[in-house]
N, C-alpha and C positions, 0 to 999 in steps of 0.2 A: 502495497498499499504504499504511496506515494503522499508528499507530502500536502495535507487538508490545508485548503485554503477557504472553500467554502461547504457549508450543510445545511441539508435543509431537514422539518419538521413536522411533523400530523398527527393529530390524535385520530383513532381510529373507534370505531361502536361507538355505547352510549358512551354520555357524557357523565360525570364525576367530578366531586367539589376536590381539589388539589391540581387539576389537570393545568391552571394557570401561575402559580404553583412552580408547576414541574417548565413550561414555558421560559418562563422568568429565567429561572435560576439555567436555562439550559443556556439561551440567547446572554443571558450579559456574564456567564463563566468564557461560554467562547467569544465574546468578543475583547470581552476586558482581560483575561488570562490567555486567548490564546492568539485573539486578534486576525480570528476567522469572520467571514459572514455568515448571515442565515440567514435562507430563504424557511420563509412560511406557508406549506397548500394549506388553499381553505378546505372545508366538510371530507376532513382526510384523504383518503387514494382517489376519491373522486376529484379533487382539486391537480392534484398529480396528472389525471388523463385529461379534462377538460383547461388546463393550461388556467385557474384559479389559485393566485397566492402572491405573494410581497413580499419583501424585505425587511426582514425582524431587525430593527434598532434599540439602544437604552430606550428613548422616549417611547416607543412601541411599546416597549413592556412595564413601562412604568405607569405604578398604581394599578397593578391587577392584583396582586396578591392577595388578596383577600376575595377576590371578586370568586362567584362561580362559575359555572361553565368553561366554555375555552373560549377567548378572543377569536380564533381560526375555524370555531365552528369544531366539527361531527357529526360521521356517518356510520349508522352500521348497516349500510344496506348495498357497501359498494364494495366490490371483489375485483379488484384488475382483473385477474383470471379468468372471470365471468361477469360482466359489467352490460348492462343497455346504458349505454349514451344516448338519450332521449335529446339532447338541445342540440346533436347531431343529426338527428333523424332517424337513428338505428332504433331496428323491431327485434330485436334478441339479441341474449344477449351474446357478446363474444370474448376472447379472450385481449386485454388491452397491455398483456405487459412489456410487450414490448414499447407501447407506443411510451409505456411509464419508465422504461428504462434512457430511451430517447430525449424525453424531455428533460433527466437528471442529467445524461451529458451537452443538452444544449446548454442548460443551465451551468455547466457549469461548476455541479455539485459531485463533489468528492465522497461522502458518509449522507447517511441518514437518521434520521432520528424518531422511531415511532413506537408512540403511544396509545395501549389498549390492552384489549382482554389477551383472548388463547384465540381468538377465532383473529387476529388482528398480527395477531405471532406469528402464524402461520399463513400468513397472505406473506408476514414480513420475511421467516426460512423461503420461504421459494420463489423471495426475489434475490435474497442472497446466492441462493443455489445456482440462480444466473449471473451473480458477479456484481450482486448491485453490494459496497460495504453497510452493514445495517447496525442500530442501536435499537434494542428494544429496551422498556420504560414500563412495568406490567401496571396495570390498571385498571380494577372491578372495586364497583362498590360490594360486589358480593366477595371477596377475598378469597377466590376459587383458584385465580391462575397460578400451576404447580411451576415453581423452582423457585417459589417466595413463602414466608412463610405472611406477609401482611404486606396488602395492597393500598394504596392512598386512596382515599375514596369510603375508607371501611371506616374508619375511625366515626367520619362526618355522619354517616349514612346511621351508625350503633347511637349517635348520639338523638338524632332529631327519631328513629323507633321507639326509643329508651322513652323521652317525653312524652310521646305518641300513648306509650302503653299508663304511667303517669297519670295522665287527663285522664286516660278510660275508668281509670278507678274510681274517680269519684262520683260517674253516672252511676256505674253501673255498683256502687255500694250501696248507691242511694237510692236504685228500685230493682236491688234485689236480682242484678240480669246477670244472663253472661254474654260476658261478653267477646268477641270474635277478633283481635285484628291480622289481618293478614299480610307478610312484609317480604319484601322481594326474596328473591333464592330459587332459584329454578331447579337446580340438579347440591346444592351445599347450600345447611342450615346455616352456616356461621353469624349473619347480619341474627335468626331471628333465637338464635342459643345464646348470642351475647347480650342481646336489647332484652331477651323474656327473662336473663337470668337477673339483670338490673336493673329491667320496671319490675322483679315481685311479680311474674304470670306464676300461675296458677300450673297451668297444663301448657306445653310446648314442643309444638311438634317438626321435625325436622324433614328433606326429604333421606338421608342417615338413615333409619327409624320409622321405616312400614309400620303406620297407628295403628290400635285395632278400638275402634268406634265404645265398642260391648266399655274399655278398658275407660277410656275417655266421660264416660255414663257416668260410673264406677264415680272416679273422682269427683265432679261436680258432687254427684249426691250426698258422699260421705263430707263433702264442707259438708253441705246442708244441714247435715244430722250433728252435725261436728257444730255449729249455729253463725257456719261463714256463709249467709247466703249470698254468696254472689261469686262467679268465678270470671279471674282472664284466661282466654286461649291470643297464644301467639304460635302463631304457624307460617310455614316457610310457603311460597305459592305454589314451591315442587313439590310438595306434601301427597303423601298420599297415605291409602285406607293400604291394612294387608290385603292381598290380594285383592286390589283396585287400584286401578289407573292413574297419573296423574290428572290435571284439568284441566281444559283450554280451552281461552278462548277465544281461539282457534289457530287451524290447522296454517291459515299462511300461503302465503306460496311458495312453487319448492326448490326456489334456488334458497330460501331466507327459515331462518326459525321460527318453530311452532311461536307464538305467542300464549305464556300461562298466562294463566290467570282463577278464579270461580274458585278458591278451592275452603274459602272463607267461607263465600256464600251456599255451597254448597254443606259446610258443617253447622253451617246456620236450620237451614231445612234438614236434615239431619237429627239436630238433635231437640227443633221444635217440633219435630213428631215423640219424644221418647222422655222429656221433661216438660212440668209445672212448671220452671221459668220461662218469665220474658229471655228470650234469644237474639242478640242482633249483632250485626259483623261491620267489619269499616274495613275499605282497600287503604294503605296508607299508598302506595303504589310512587309515582316521579315525585310525590313531594325528599321521595328518599335522597332521590340527585339533586335535591338543588340545593340553596343557602351557599353560607358562604363559611368554606372548609376549616375546621378548627384545627389548633393553632399541632397538633399533631400529626391532623392533613401535611402543613405547607412549610414543619418543617421538614416531615418526610419526602414530599415532592422537591425539596430546593436540594435533600440529600443524594437523592438520584437522578435529580436533572446535571445535578456540576457534577459524580462518578461517571453520566454516561460521556459526557463531554470528558474526564480524565480517562479514558479508554481509550476515549477515540485518538487522543492525545499520546497513547502507549501504542497506537496501530493496535489492537486487542479488537477484533470489530465481529460482526453473525453473533454473537452473544443479548444476553438480555440482564438488565443488573436487578442483583435480589438483595433481601434479605432475612441472615442467616437466623436470623429463631426471631419470637417475637419482640419489638423491641418498649420493655415497659420499663429498662433501664439499657437504652442505647447506648450504644459507642462503634468506633469510626471500624473496630474489628469488627464489626457483621455484614458491610459492604459487601455482598462481592457479586462476581457474574457467572449469568450459567449459558451451555449454549441456548440457541434461541428454540434449537427441536425439544426441549426439556418444558416446555410453558405448550407446545402442541397435544401430547401426551395425557387429554382429557382432565376435565378439571379437578382441583383436592379440595376433597369430601373430608367432615370434618372429622374427625376417628371414633371408635366409639371409644378409643379410653382416653383421649379428649380429658380435662384435671373438671372441665368448668359442667360436664357432662355431671361426673363423679359427685359433685357441689352441688347441681340440681335434685337427683336425684338423692342424696344426705338431707335437699332438704323439704323431701315429701313430691319435688315436684314430679308430675305428671309428663312420661316423653311416647308412652305409648310403646307395640311390644319390640322389642329390641332384635334385631333379626342378620345375622350373621353379621360379617367386619367393611372396613373401608380403610382404604390405602386413607396416609396423607402427603 
């Protein structure tokens, strides 16, 4: 790899609190420490295809640290290896990867920093196989990217979800209701587990542990017998009953992922048939993605961004920056990098040996029936 003079940066996948912190860190460290110029592509890989980009300067990233979202925009439906560019009159998806690589060459981009989840890392890995110099930065509120112990955006999402559960307690207790809050988490229950425990939920249902509806009913009725006439249930959108299937709002186009959602309403309907208590559900949805990032997510995003530039300066490419352990007491030795391909090997699930699951059980939180084991 020759001497770097210019790098590109883009944000793929869904938005997450802390994206602007990463963009700011990459841009400032690249300009101030390395003397490079930085090109930001708009709307993820779509901007690489359509030619929507801008040069990022110190002025461009001024004041963006506390802002949610991303100043570059994002797209979770653009895979350059199969994309229908409607703005160019295309009537079917096609492989645009050669166009993307030519765009980088024409702009004099020596390497690209890609911020995203496992899908974005998979695309980045394929581009790397075609000769593009890539550094990946893991991003998802779901905290399920393989190869790192934590992703930025997760802490903010947990804070938002915990606050919602806290507020549900008052109405649940006042009206003696069973309140269900559906949280994000398609295949991994990190948000639901952390927010459920932090918010004092009585029942926590995650994708890793298929649940028995009878066990849920028994927990609610036992609480009532003991004088607690309300129950809070935190459920991940990808949770499913034993011998059941996950619930989707829609299956979606063949080239795009299924859209989860509806487990909260399903639980409400099923429990309403079984219980004398009033049952209500609420879907927190995209509120978990929004708002100002927490100080922890700002700090984590900043560290990951500057470390990505360090890797490029040292000639290390086609890797993803990562955290080697859950950063409760973080030090510089916790920063590492892994091959991009590691992030493509499926989501990182909550292991059934996780200490927070043990803590929940010790406090008589109902988790449903444990079935099998998961990897971490």
